[in-house]
N, C-alpha and C positions, 0 to 999 in steps of 0.2 A: 219607389222603394225597390231595392234589389234583393233577390233571394240569396242569402248567404247562409253559412252554417249557423251563425249566431241568430239571424232573424228567423230561422226555421226552428231552432231548438227552443228558444224561449217561449213561443206561443203554444207549444205542444199541449200545455195543460191549463189553458185559460178557461176551463170549466169551473167557474167560481160562483158560489151562491152568496149574494150580497143582500144584507138586510140592515136597515137603520133602526136604532132603538133609542128611546129616551129612558134608559134603565134607572133603577132607584139609586145606583151608586152616585154620590156627589162628584161631579166632574169639574175640576178646576182647570184642566188642560184639555186638549183635544185627544181623545183616547180611542185606540183601535184594539179590539179583542179579536183574535183569530184562532181558529182551531184547525190544526193540520192533521189530515187523515189520509190513509192509503187509499188510492182510487180503486184498487182491486178488491179490498175487503172492508173498507170504511173504518178500520181500526186507527186509533190515535197514533201519530208518529212523534216520538219524543226526541228531543235534542235536534230538531230541525232549526237551522239558522233562518230567522225571519227578519227582513229589512223593511222599514217604512221609508219610502223615497218620494221626494217632491217631483213634480212634473219636469223640473229643470235638471233632474238627475242627482240632486243633493240628498244624501242619506241623513235623515233626522233622528232615527232610532233603530236599534237592532237588539235582538234578544234570542234566546233559545226556547223552544217549546218545552213545556213540562211533561210529566209522566202521562197526563191526559191529552197531550197534544196542544195545550192552550198556550197562547203567548199574548202579552199585553205590551202595546207600544204607545208612545205619546208624541204628539207634535206640539211645538211651542206656539203655533198660530194656525189659523184656518187656512185652507187651500186645497189644491188637487194633488192626490197622492197615488202611488202604486205600491203594492206589496210584492216583495220577492221572497221566495222560499227555496232553500237548498239543503240537502243532506246527502251524504255519501250513499250511493246505490240508487238514487232517484234522479230524474231529470229536473234540473233547475227550471223555474218558471215564474211568471209574473201574473198579477191580477190585471183586470181592466182598470183604467183610471177611475177614481171615485173622489167625491168631494167630501171634505170634513168642514162643518161649520163651527163657529166659535162655541166652545163648551159642549160639543156634541160627542156622543159615544157611538162608534160604528162597530158592528159585529160582522165578521167575514169568515167564511170557511173555504179552505183549500182542499183540493183532491190531488195529491201527488201521484203521478203515473209511475208505475214500476217499469222503467225502461232500462234494460241492461246496457252497459257501456258498449258492447258489441253492436247493438242496434243503433246507438248514436254514431258509432264509427261508420256504419253502413250509410247512414244519412249523409254524413260528410263526404263519403266517397261518391255517392250518387250526385251530389251537387257539384263536386269537382269534375266528374267524368262526363256529365251531360251538358254540352254547350248551351242547350235551350235554357237551362236554369241559371246561366250567367247573365241573361237579359233581365230587364226590369219587368215588373208585373204587367204594366200597361202594354208592353210589347208582346208578352206571352199571351195575354188574354185578348188583345185587340181593342181594349177599352180600359179606362181607369176603374179602380175599385169603387163600388157604389156603397152608400151608407146602408147599414142593416144587412150586409152580406159578408160572407167569408170566402176564403179560397182553400181548396183541398189539393195537396200535392202528395205524390207517393210513387212507389215503384212496385210493379207486379213482379213477384219472384216465384221461381219453381220451388216447391217444398222439398224436392229431392236434393238439389245442390245449391239453392239460393241464387241461381242464375236469373238475370232479368228475362222476362217473357214479353216480347213485342206483340202487337196486334190484338191485345185483349180489350174487349168492351168493358169499360168501367162506368157504372152509373150510380147515382144517388136516388133512391126511391123513397118517397114520403110514406109514413106509416099508414096502414089501411084504417079506414074509419071503424069505429066500434060497430060491429054488425048488428048487435041487439038494439043499440040506440038508433042506428040508421033505419032498422026495420020499423021502429015506432015513430020515426020522423023526429027524433029528439037527440040528434048527434050532440055529443058533449062539446062545450065551448072551450077549446084548448088552443094554445098558441100554435099557429100553423107551422108545419115543417117545411123543408125545402121542396121546391118544385123539382120534377124530374130533370136531372142534368146528366149528360153523358160525355165520355171522352174515350179515345183509343190510345193505349200505351204505345210509345214510339220505340225506336230500335234499342233504346237503353232501358225499356220497360217503364219509362216515366209517364205519368198521366197528370194533368192539371184540370181541375174543375173550377171555373172562374165565376165570381159574383153569384155564389149560391146563397139563397135566402137562409137566414139563421133558423135553426130548429132541429128536431130529431128526425132521423131517417135511417135507412139501411144502406150501407156501401156495398156494392156487389160487383164481382168480376166474373165474366163469362167468356169462354173461348173453346173452340172445337178441340177435342182431345184432352180437355182438362175438366176436373170437377169444379163447380163454381165455388167461390169464396164469398160468403155473405156475413157481414158483421153489423151490429148496431152502431150508430154513429151520431154525434151531435156537432152540428156546424155552429161555430162561434162568430158573431158579428165582428168585423174589423180585425180578424185574425187569420193568419196563414197556418193551417194545420197540416202536419205530415202524418200520413197513414199508409204503410206498406200493406199489400195484399199478397196472399200466398196461395198458389194453385197446386193441387195434387193431380197426378195423371189420372185420367178417367179409367175406371175399371171396366173391362169388356164384359158384357153380359155372358153368363155361362151358356155354352152351346148345348142344345138339347141332344140327348143321346140318339144315335140312329136307331130306327125301329129294327127289331130282329127280322132277319130274312124270312120271307114266307116259305113255308115248307113246300117243296115240289112233290107232286105225286110220283109214286114209284113207277118207273117206265116198264118194269118187268110185269 
């Protein structure tokens, strides 16, 4: 797989909650109910165009989400499908493939990321300008993508002028264990987050974290002369995610005032 603008943009929001339900509604066809919400505030997104697409790329149904962000789509037969959602002002994205069995109802929730067009244009420019991103993923990573892992790509930029910043240490840090539970020897059983993974931004400010175990973590950028950037982050299995990082110049510590001069005794 090659990294292109299209292959980067679509997976940006593959954070999808998927549940299967045998609801009380009598189902004569294969039905998918989806609720489209804004990723930043969780509010329903109305009039988002939602597509139900077979794994061979054929669209079988399409509709607009209602005032509550809900959309109902139907397939004429069982199979493997993907949901696509799009609305002006949001980044278009797809779900992970999922299976619909005969007469089954599936419920799925999307979280649309609020990504301005200017940010999407920057992604396209980064892919165009950095020769490293013209190569396939196996070449960039030195190995083929592994099952259960994701790949994180982005550019470290200066907050002052959005210029790329090279030589920045970027790392994914797994969440700290619950201190109270750990103290009692009863750490909560939660899905493991990514193991620590590091990279250094190149001359174009680009970094790539390869074959990162899926899960929650914090994405961190550190460099001398800059304040660190630390953001919560979720790695998706089988997905290339783009996440830029922004560094602000470090603020020099205020200098302590010089002590007042010691009075000299009068020579007279």
